[in-house]
N, C-alpha and C positions, 0 to 999 in steps of 0.2 A: 504494500500500500504506500504509494508515494505521498508526499506532503508538499504543499506550496508554501515556500518561505518568502515573505514579503518584507522588504526593508522600507521603513517609513522614517521621516525626519521631523523633529519638532524643534522649532526655534525657541531658545531660551535667552535669559538675560546675559549669560556668560558665553553664548555660542550655540552649538547644535548638539543634540543628544540623539543617539540612534537606538531604535528599539526593534526587536524581532518578534514577529507574531506568526504562530503556526496555525494554518487553517486546514481542516480536513478536506479531502477531495470533494468537489461539488458543493462545498459550503459557501455561502455568500457573506460578505462583510455586513456587520450590523448597520442599521440605519443611521446615517449621519457620520459614518466613518470617513476619515481623511482619505483622499485618493492616494494610490501608491505611486512611489517615484519610479520613473521609467528605468529599465535596466540599460546598462551601457551596451552598445553594439558589440556583437561577438561573444556575449556571455550567454549562458544557458541557465535555466532554473535548477537543473541538477547540480551544476557547479557551485551554486550559492548555498546548498545545504551542507551541513557538517559531513565529514567523510563517513562517520559511523552510521549516519542515517541513510546515506547512499548505499552502504553495504547492506543494511537491513532491507532496503527496497529491492535487492536482487531476488528474482523469483525462486532461485534454487536454495537460498540460504534459510528461509523460514522453515520449509519442510525438514531441512537437515537439522536445525536446532530442535525442532519438536521431536524428531526421532532420537536425537542425542539425549534429551532430557528424559523422555519416556524409556529409552534404552537403559540409562543408568538406574532408573527406578526398577525396571524389570530385573536387572542383574541383582540389585539389592534384595528384592522380594524372593527371587528364585533361590538365592544363596541361603536366606533365612529359612525358606521352605524345606530345603534339602537338609539343613543342619539341625533343625529343631524337632524335638520329640513332641507327641501330641499334647496340646494344652488341655485345660480342664474341660472346656465345652466341645472341643472338636470331635472326640469319639462318639458323642451322642448324635451329632449331626451326620457324621459319616455312616454310623450304624443305621440311622433312620433312613438316610438316602439309599443305602443298600436294600433296606426293607421295602422302600417304595419301588425300586427297580425289579426286585425278584418276587415279591409277594403281592404288590399292588394293593396294599391295605393301609388304612389310617389307624395307627394304634399307639405308637410312641411319640413323645415330644409334642403334645398338642399345643403347648404354650407358644410355639412358633409355627406360623403357616408354612405350607410346603415349598413355596417357590425358591427360596434361598437354598434349601436342601436339594431341590431338583437341579439347581445349578451345580452344586457340589457333586450331585449324582452323575453329571456328565463325566467328571474325572473318575468317579468310582466305576462307572460302566467301562471306561477305557482300561482301567486296571484289572477288571474282570476277576474280582476276588471270589473265593469259595464262601458261600453263605450257608450257615446252618439253619435250615428252615424249622428245625424242631426246638429252637431256643425259645424259652418262655420267661426269661428274667425281665427286670425293669430296664428303663432306658439308660441308667448309669452303667449297667453291666453289658448292655447290648453292644456298644462300641468296643469295649475292651474284649469281649468275646470274639468279635469280628477281627480285631487287630492281632490278638495274642493267642487265641485258643482255637482258631479255625484253620490253621496251616497257612496263613497269609503272611507276606512280608510287610510289616507295619511301616517301614521306611518308604517303600515303593507306593503302598496304598495311600499314605498320607500325602506324599508329593503329588500324586495324580489328583487327589481330592482337592488340593489347594490350587492347582493350576487354573481351573475356571474362575476362581475368585481373583487371582492375579490378573487374568485377561480382562475381567470386568473393571478392576481398579484402573488399569491402563486406559480403557475406553472412557471412563469417567474423567480421566485427565484431559482427553480431547474435548470433552464438554466444557471443562474449566477454561481451556484455551480459547475455544470458539466464543464462549460467553464474554470473556474479558476482551477479546479482540474486537468484538462487535461494539464494545463500550469505549475502549481506549486505544484501539489500533493494534498493530502487530506487536510492537514492543510491550505494550501493556499485557497482551495475551501471553507473550513469552515469560514475562515476569510472574504472572499468575500461575502459569504452568510450572515454572521453576519452584515456586513455593509449594505447590501441590506435590511435585515429584520428589522434593527433598524433605517433606514432612515425615519425621520419625514415626508419628502415630499412624499415618496412612500406610507407610511402608510396613510397619509392624503388623497391623491388622489386615492390610490388604494381602498379606502373604499367608494368611491362615484360612482354614476351611470353616469360617464363622460367618455370621449374618450382619455384622455391624456396618461394614463398608458397603456391601451391596444395597442395604436398605437406605443408607444415607445418599448413596450415588443416584438411586432411582428418584429420590425426592429432588435432588439437584437437577436432574434431567427434566422433571416435571416443571420446576420453576423456570428453567431456561425456555422450555417450549411455551409456557404461559406468557413469558415476556415477549417472545417472538410472535405470539398470537396478536399482538397489537398491530401487526402488519399483515399477517397471513393466518387469520383465525380458522379458515376452512380446514387447513391441514394440521395446524399446530394444536388446536383445542382437543381433538380426539386423541392425538398422540400424547398430549400432556395427561389426559385421563388414564391412558394405558400405563404411562410411567408411574403415576400416582398409585394405580392399582398394583403395579409390581412392588412398590415400596410396602403397601399394606399387606401384600401376600408374602412378604419376607419377614417383617417384624411388626408386631402389633403396636409398638410404641410410636410408630409413624402415624397413627390415627390422629395425634395432636396436630398434624399438619393439614388435615382435611379441611377444616373451616377456613384456614388461611388461603389454601390453594383455590378453593371455590370462590372466595371473595376476590382474589387476584384475577381469576378467570373472568368474572363479571366486569372487572375494571378494564381488562385488556380488550374484551369484545366491545365494550362501550367506546374505548379510545379508537378502535378500528372502524367505527361507523363513518360513512360518508358525511361530509359537512351538510349536505342537503337532506339527509334522512331525518324524518320526524323523531322527536324524542321518545314518543310512545313505542314506535317500532324499534328504535335502538334498545330500549329497555327490554322489550320482548326478546330481542336477539341476545342480550346479555344473559337473561334468565335461561334461554335455550342453551347457551354455551355452558353454563353451570350444570344444566341437566346432562349434557353430553359428557362432561368430565366425570360426573358422578356415576352415570351408567357405565362408562368405559372402565372406571376403577372397580366397580362391583363385578363387572363381567370378568375382569382379569383375576380377581380373587376366586370367584367360582371356578374359573378354568383351571387354576392351579390345583384345586382339589380334585376336579374331574380328571385331570391328567393322571393323578395317582390312582384313583379308583372311580371309573365312570358310574358305578352304582352308589357311590358315596356311603359305603358301609362304615359305620363309626363304632368301634369297639375299644374304648380307651383302656390301656393297661393299668392306669392308676386311677384312684377315685377322684371324681370331679367335685370340688368344693361347691357349696351353696353360697351364692352371693345375693344379698338382699339390699333393700333400700334403693337409693338413686343409682348406684353402680349396677345393681341387678336389673333395674329398668332399662338402663342404657344398653346393657348386654342383650337383653331380650329384643330390643328394637333394631339391633344391627342386621342389615339385610345380607347376611353371610351364612354359610353352612353351619350346621350345628357344631361341627368339630371346631370351627373358628370361635364360636361363642363360648364353647367349653374351654378353649385355650385362654380366652379373656378371663374366665372365672379362675383359672389356675394362676394367671398373672396377678389378679387382684389378691388372691390368697398369699402369693409371695410378698406383696406389699404390706401385708399384715404381720409378717414374720419379723422378729427382733434381730436383724442382722448386725454383725459387728463391723465397725469401720476403723480405719487407722489413718491419721493425718498429722504430719509434723510431729511424730513421736507420741501422739496421744491415741490410746486405744479406747474406743467408746462403743456403746450399744445404741442402735437407732441410726439416724441419719442427720447430717448437717447440711443446711440449705446452701451453704457456700462451698461445699466440698468440691464440686466440679470446677467452678472458677479457680479455686486454689490449685487443684490438680493440673488444670490447663496452664496456669502460670508456671508451674514447675516443669512440665513436660513439653512445652512449646519453645522452640529456639528463640532467643532474645530478638534477633533481627526480624523474625516473623511477627512477634508481638507488636513491635514498633510499626511494621507495615500494616498489620491489621488495624491498629488504632488510626493510622494515617488514612487508610482506605475508608473507614467509617466517616472520618471528618470530611474527606473530599466528596463522598457521596451526598452528604448533607449540605455542604457549602457550595458546591459547583451546581449552578442552576440547571444545566442541561443533563446532569446526572441524577438530579433529585427524583425523577420518576422511577428509576431502577432501584433507588435506595429501599423503597417499599418491598420490592421483590427479593432483594438480597438480605435485608436486615430483619424484616418481620418474621419470615419463616425460621431464621436462625434463632431469634429471640424466643419465639414461642416454643420451639423444640427444646431449647436449652432450659427454659423455665419449667417445662414439663419434666425433663430429666432431673432437674434440681429438686423437684418436689417428690421424687421417687425415694424409696426406702433403702436402695442398694447402692452404697458408696463403694463401688468395686473398680472404678477406673474411668479414664477418659474415653474409652471405647463407647461409652454411652453418649458422648458428645462428639463423635468422630465427624459429624457433619460440619462442625465449626471450621476446621481447616479447609474444607471444601468451599464453603460459601465465602469465607473471608479471604481466601486466595483470590477469588474474583474481585472482591472489594479492593484488595491491596493492589491488584493490577490497574485499577482505575486511578491510582495516584498519578500514573504517567499521563493521564488526560490533562494534567497541569503542565503546560508547555514551558518549562523553565529548565535551563541547563543544569542548575544545581539540584533540582528535583531528580532529574535523570541520573546524575552522578550518585546522589544519596541512595536512591532505590537500588542501583547496581551494586553499591557497596554493601547494603543490607542483605540483598539476595546472595551475594558471595559469602557473607558471614553465615547465613543460614546453611548454605551448601557445605561449608567447611565444618560447621558444627554437626551436620548430619553425617557427613562422610567419616568423621572421627569416631562416631559410635558404631560404625559398621563392624561386624554384622549383628550387634546386640541392640536392636531397635526397641524391643519391648521395655527394657529398663531405662530408656533414655530419660535424662533430665538436663536442663540447660546449664550453662557455666555458672550462672548466679547461684545455683543450688548444688554445685559440686560435681556435676556430670553424672553419667550412669552408675558409677561406683558408689554414689551416695544416695541414690533414689530410695533404696530400701530403708533408709533412716527416716524418710518422710511419708512414703506411700507404700501400699501393699497390693496384693491380688494382681489383676491384669496390668497394672501400672508397672510392675517390675518382675513378679514371680507368678507365672501361670502354668508352671509345670513343664516349661519348654526346654529345660537344660538337663534333663535326665541322661540323655546320651552323652553330653559333654562331661557330666559327672563321672560316668562310667570310664570314659577315656582318661580323665584326670587321675582317678583312683588307680587305674591300671598302669599309668605311666610314672606317677610320682610316689604312690603309696602301695606298692604291690605286697600282698600278704598280710596287711594290717587289719585288725579287727575294726569293723565299721558298724556304727549305730546311726540309723537314718530316721529322720522325721521329714517326710516329703509330701508336699501338697501338689497333687496332679493326678492325671488319669493314666499315666504310663505305669507299666509293670516293671519295677526295678530289676527283678531276677532275669527278665528277658534280655536286658542289656549287660548281664554279667555282674550285677551288683548283689553281693551276698551280705545282707545287713539285717539287724534286728531293731525292734522298736525300743528305745531307751526308757520310755515311759512305763513299760510293763515289768521292769525289774528295779530293785533297790538302787539308789543313786551310787552307792559304793561299788557296785558291780560294773558300772559303765566306765570302761577304760579303753583307750585307743583313740579312734577318730569318731567324733560326733559331727554328723552332717545334717544341717537343718535348712529347709527352704526359707527364703526371706519372709514370706507371709506368716510362716509358723513362728519365726523369730519375733515378728511384730506383735503377734497375738499371744506370745508365750506367757503362761501363768503357772503357778504351782510347781510341780516337779520339773517340767521342761525349763521354766525360768531359772530354777535352782541349778540345773545342769549347765545351762548357758553361762550363768554368772560365775560358775566355778571352773570354766574351761577357757582355753586360750585360743583366739582365732588365728589360724595360720594360712588360710587360703580362701579364695572365692572362685566360683565357677559361673561364668556368664553374668556376673553382677547380680545373680539371683539366688545362689546357694552358697552358704558359708560353711567352711570346714574348720572345726575346732579340734584342738589336741587336749586329751585328758590323760 
């Protein structure tokens, strides 16, 4: 995208001052603007632009940079997917996906709709694991049975299950680029894509067979399409409804975005009306657009269940709790299959459970409303935080960008508020949509045509890239430099922020290489089976403290929540090593 650079002169008391103004192609000067000075003969518009802008304008460079940014993200995600053992949630999703493929029944994991697991199931189908059709255990054992007790290779199966999510994550990066490019030009799009591609949270969770990144990405796609509906409502409105439906068919927490997306749809269709169209007719068209989005979303949710079982047989493995009051009424009114509504009941039951949290060294029961903002402050690169704030300011302050501020900031704020009100303080994965939406907002900073702005944004993006690359390949426990980096995250956060069971394989390698033959006592939080990886260990909590001698190995989350005997064991031991910044090895 080329730009027209116009040199204008203003006469002042002490002489002349020269000012540069950048106008987008096809844009007209504001009414009353001074006429531009004629160019000297023999000069060209391209020669007047800075050299770096002429390079950006080359047609082959932009695709090359996009490929490079997404390529490094792909390398980072595939590397972590290869090296990490199953996290806590992954075996449940992989086991359920295999059940969908081989038995075509809705039985396990009702608290999450099928679409995300069907995406994971693409990789499971390619891996073609052996499935024990006679298994009758709960969803917690389902995945472990598939991975470790059915004759399958868990390394290979987990890699194949993660690959479809990696591909989706890269495709969402293209949406971030396209969205920001439309608002701030090619350079703004590249800056937004760089923030997306170097985000430690997006790399960490985009490389796992989980549902957080797919659900957030589908919401982003829906918002982008609704924004584009201001010009092309005929095509974009139904596609936005399908994207919204994909989000709802992946995670139920995305229901909080439905009222916002419907309101934005009405706004976009209203703005797309011809100037000569009567207001009443335009209002009818806006209401019709809302109806199209709602119907398309509902259709996608139903389709995701019908793909699993066309007869919609619903036989839950676990008891479904009874939900009364306003929540029960809302669940009953949802226009979704019974399995979806029962999944909502399970989710509401989870919200009533007294979960434990850990923040800045404090162990507590319940939830803190400020937990997610605090966790994002720790786990977001410093340069990214600055650009997010600058992007929000620019969206509000720059007149031509104010319309899109509603589309970017309101869905982000509503989803974040809903997540903050939840009872599970388990990690920034519950707010993984924030780095997606605010990457687009940050790219809009480059809509301000000032050389110092461009230099500052470039420097901050470089800072983000360096911070991200330095944590490679340990993206889950990342924290920024202000909080000590990934090796200090376990002192401030727990669970999926730092220790989600991903380093069991690395622990096995460390014990074999550095501590061969030593007695090992293990407290591990995760879904992996230690013995499969060659770890022979006992639980130190089941014997008297005096008998625990040798190596005491404790997961970071277990250290954070240690009480009683485990706390006594840790206090009387000497830390000698860490594995993946998530597991500590003590000497006793």
